[in-house]
N, C-alpha and C positions, 0 to 999 in steps of 0.2 A: 490514372490512380484507380486502384480497386479497393471497395471496402472489404475488410476482412469478414469472410463468410464465418458464421458461428453456428455450431450443432452441439447438442447435448449427448452424453455418453450413451443413452438409450437410442438415440438416432443411428448409431452404428450397428445395432441389433435389428433394425428395421428392414424391411424388403420391398423395394430396394433402399439400401442405405446409401448415404454420401459417398461419391467416389472421390476417395483422397487423393487417388493418383492424378486427378485432373487438375491439381494445384500445384503451384510451384514450391510453396512453402506449406508445411504441415506444422502446427503448433498446438500443444497442450496447455490449457489454462485453469487456474484455480485461484480462489482468492475470496475477499470479504464482499461488502454490499456494493462496492465500486464495480464488481463484476457480476453481481447478482442478475438473474433473468425473470425475477418476480415480477408480474406485469405491473405491478403497484409502483415499482421503482423504476421500470422501463418508461412508464408513463411520467412520473414525476422527475427524479433527479438523475434518469438516464443510467448507462452503462457505459463505462470507459472502453470497452472492447469494440461497441459499435462505431466508435470514432476513430478506430485504427485503420489508416489506408496506406498500401503500399503499391509500388510500381508493378508488381506481378501478383498474378493470383495467389491468395493465401487464405487457409482454413484454419479456425481454432475449435477444438473439442473443449467446451467450457464445462468444467466440473463444478462449478460454483453453484449452479442450479437455482431452482426458485425458494431456497430456503432463506431465512431472515439475513443471516451474515455468517461469515466465518469469523466468530468472535475471538479466537486465539489461535497463534501460529500452531500451537501443539495439535489442534483439530486437522492439521494436514494429515496426520498420521491416521486418523480415524475416518478419512475419506476413502472409502473403498474403491469407488470408480477411478479417482485420481491416482491412487497407489498402484492399481492393477494396470491402468494404462501406461503408467510410468516405469514399471518394473518387470510385467509379464514378458517371458521370452517371445510370445507370439504378437506382443503389442507393435504398432508401427514404430519406425525410427523418426522420432520428431526432431524438426529443424530447430525447435526451441521451446522453452517453457516460459508462460507468462504467469506472473505472481503478483497479486495484490494483498499483501499480508504485513502487519506489524502496527498499523493504525489503530485497529480495535484494542489490541494489547496496550497501547500507549495511553489511550482514553481510560481504559479500565484501571491502569495503574494509577492516573491522575484522580480517579473516583475513589480510590481507597481512603476509608474514614481512618480517623485517628484512634478509634476504638472498634473493636469486634467482640461482641459477647462480653462487654465489660471489660476486657483485656487490651492493654495499651499495644497499638500497632508500631513495632519499632521504625525508626528512621529509614533503615535499609530496606523496608517494604513499602515505602511510600514515595510517591514524586514529588508532594508537597510538604511543606513545614508549617506546624502550628505557628500561630502568632508569637508564642514564648520562644520558638526556635528560630525565629527570622534572624538574618544576618543584619550587618549595619546597613544604613541606607545607601551608603558609598557603593554598596554591592549591586545597586540597581534591582531589577526584578530577579536577579540571580539570588537575592536574599530569601526568596519565598521557595527555591527549587532544593531538592534533596539530592545531592550528588551520590551519596550512599544508595539512595533508591535507584537513581539512574544506573549505577554500577550493577545493581541486581537485574534490572529490565534488559540492559546491553548483554549481559552474560545469557540471560535466558533465550534472547532473540538469536545470539550467535550460535548457541548449541542446537537450537531447532533448525537454523539454516544450514549448519554443517550436516545435521541428520537428512535434511532433504537432498543436499548434493550427493551424499551417500547412496540414498535411494537411487537417484538419477544413475549413479555409475554402476549400479547392479543390474540395470536393464540395457535394453537396445538401444538407447539414447544416450549411453555413457559418453561424457564430455561435452554433450550439446549445451548452448548457451542458456542461462536461465535469466530471464528479464525480470527486475522489479522495478517499481516506481516509488519515489518519495511521496508524500501527502503535501496537498496545499494547505496554506496556515489559515485555519478558520477563525472567525470572529466569535467569540464566547457570547451567546445571546439566547434569549427565551424562544428559541425555534426547533421545536420537536418535530418528529414524522407525523404524517396524517394518522396513523395508526396508534391508537392510545397506549401509552405505556413505554413508548420508545422516544427517548430524548425529552428536552435538550440532555446535553452529556457534560460539556465542560462548564455549562454555566452554573449548575447548581454545586459542581464541585469547588469551584473557585469561591461562591458565596459560602459554602460550609467552611472553608478553610479562611474565612474573613479577609481574603486579599481585596484591596481598593480596586474598585471598578475601573478607575483610570488606567489600572496596570494589566487589566485583562487580556487586551489584545497583545501586548508585549510578553505576557507569560505563555500565551498560547504559542506566540512565534518562538519563544526561546524553546519550548518542547518539541515542536516540530523540526526546527533547525538542528537540534540535537539528534533527532531520529535521521534525518537527512545525511548528517555528517557521519553518524555511526554506518550507515548503509553503503555510503561511498568509502569509508575506510575498509570495510569488509571486500568491496569489490577490488581495492587496491592490493588486498591480501591475497595474491593468486596461489600460494602454498595452501593456505587453509580452505579459500574459497574460490577454487578453480572454476572458471567458465560463468561467473556471476556478473552481471552487467546491471548497473543502476542508473536509471534516468532521475535527473534532480528537478521534480516538478516544481520545487519552490522557486526555481529560476523563470518559470513561465508567468507573465503578466497577468493577473486577474483582476476583475473588479471586485473589490471586498464589499462584504454585507455592511450594513450600516448598524453601528452599536444599537442595541435594544430592538432591532427590527425581528417582528415575530412570525414573519413568513419569508417568501422568496426575496431575496435582495442581492444585488448585483449578479455574479456569476454563482451563487449559492442558492440551493433549494431550501435547505434548512441549516441547522448550526454546522454540521459537519460534512454534509453531501453537496456536491456540485449539482447545478442544474445542467441543462442540455449545452448551454453556451461555455459554461466551465468546462465540461467533458470535452467538447469539440477542441478548445484551445490545448487542453493538455495532451488529448488524444492524438491530434495532429504533429504536436512536437516529438511526443514519444514514438510515433510511427517513424520518423526520420531516424532516431536514435537505433530502434529496432532493425530497420532495413540496412543502416551501415554495417551493423554487426553481422547481420546475415549474409551480406553481399561480400565482406571482406574476411570471414571466417574468424571474426573476433579482433581484427585490426582495427583499432580506433584511431581516426586521425584528429590530431588537436592542432588549432590554428592560434598560434601566439599572436600577439599585437603586430608583430614584423609581417605577417602574412604569409610566413614560410611555413608550411605544413610539417608536423612532427608526428610520426606513427608510433603506437605503442600497443602492447596487448594487455 
């Protein structure tokens, strides 16, 4: 097994640059802080790309770079290196595109306050409900969740992913697989990043909405599972989202962080970022999914309880 070799876009301009032809698979990567190459992140909560291992030599040009993070999916459009390497006629033909997007957008939606500049924020622009808007206790933690707000978020994510696939199909890598991962379920807790001003993220949002602390873990799971189900439904829609492959990270067993822990706990470095052990667990499982698609040309083999495989595209 070979670890995925990673280079930055600027490395392609160096002399000598990396010999991409020396690798069996060549990938293009872009994403949020789960892909960041900032040294503080590599030392702290790791980089998911570092934990990808394949049976044949593979390389990724990682456009995530050393920036804080890709905080919104729409920033893909303003990432010049990524767009150029994806669409320019002289760009390599990538065997696949690796994406880590959507999680920061989900968190920002959860952080939306009830008022902005004194004006009420309508329910369709929030993921959480004010206490006066909560549903009946019989609805469980869904009583705190804004379905109209979720519909807005889902439309936003779908529109941006469709645009990304359009960009892919304008370049030399038309039709090549786009790999996305879902996110692990974080424990809302007072654990921010080491650099002041970053995090915690969900913890203050849930407090601001007066959601009982006993329900925080379940509310977090509800939101992350909604995102996972959305991404998997897009993968299944081969007409609008051709060549999209989604790995369900929520199915990977992780050691949860302890409620109230303010530092590293379980497989988590802080509230929303995995530590090295967490990245290892998800990275190795995602590697198998990626390799299966690359080696079968997009044919995914499902194994039902009977043990008889069934293939689908």
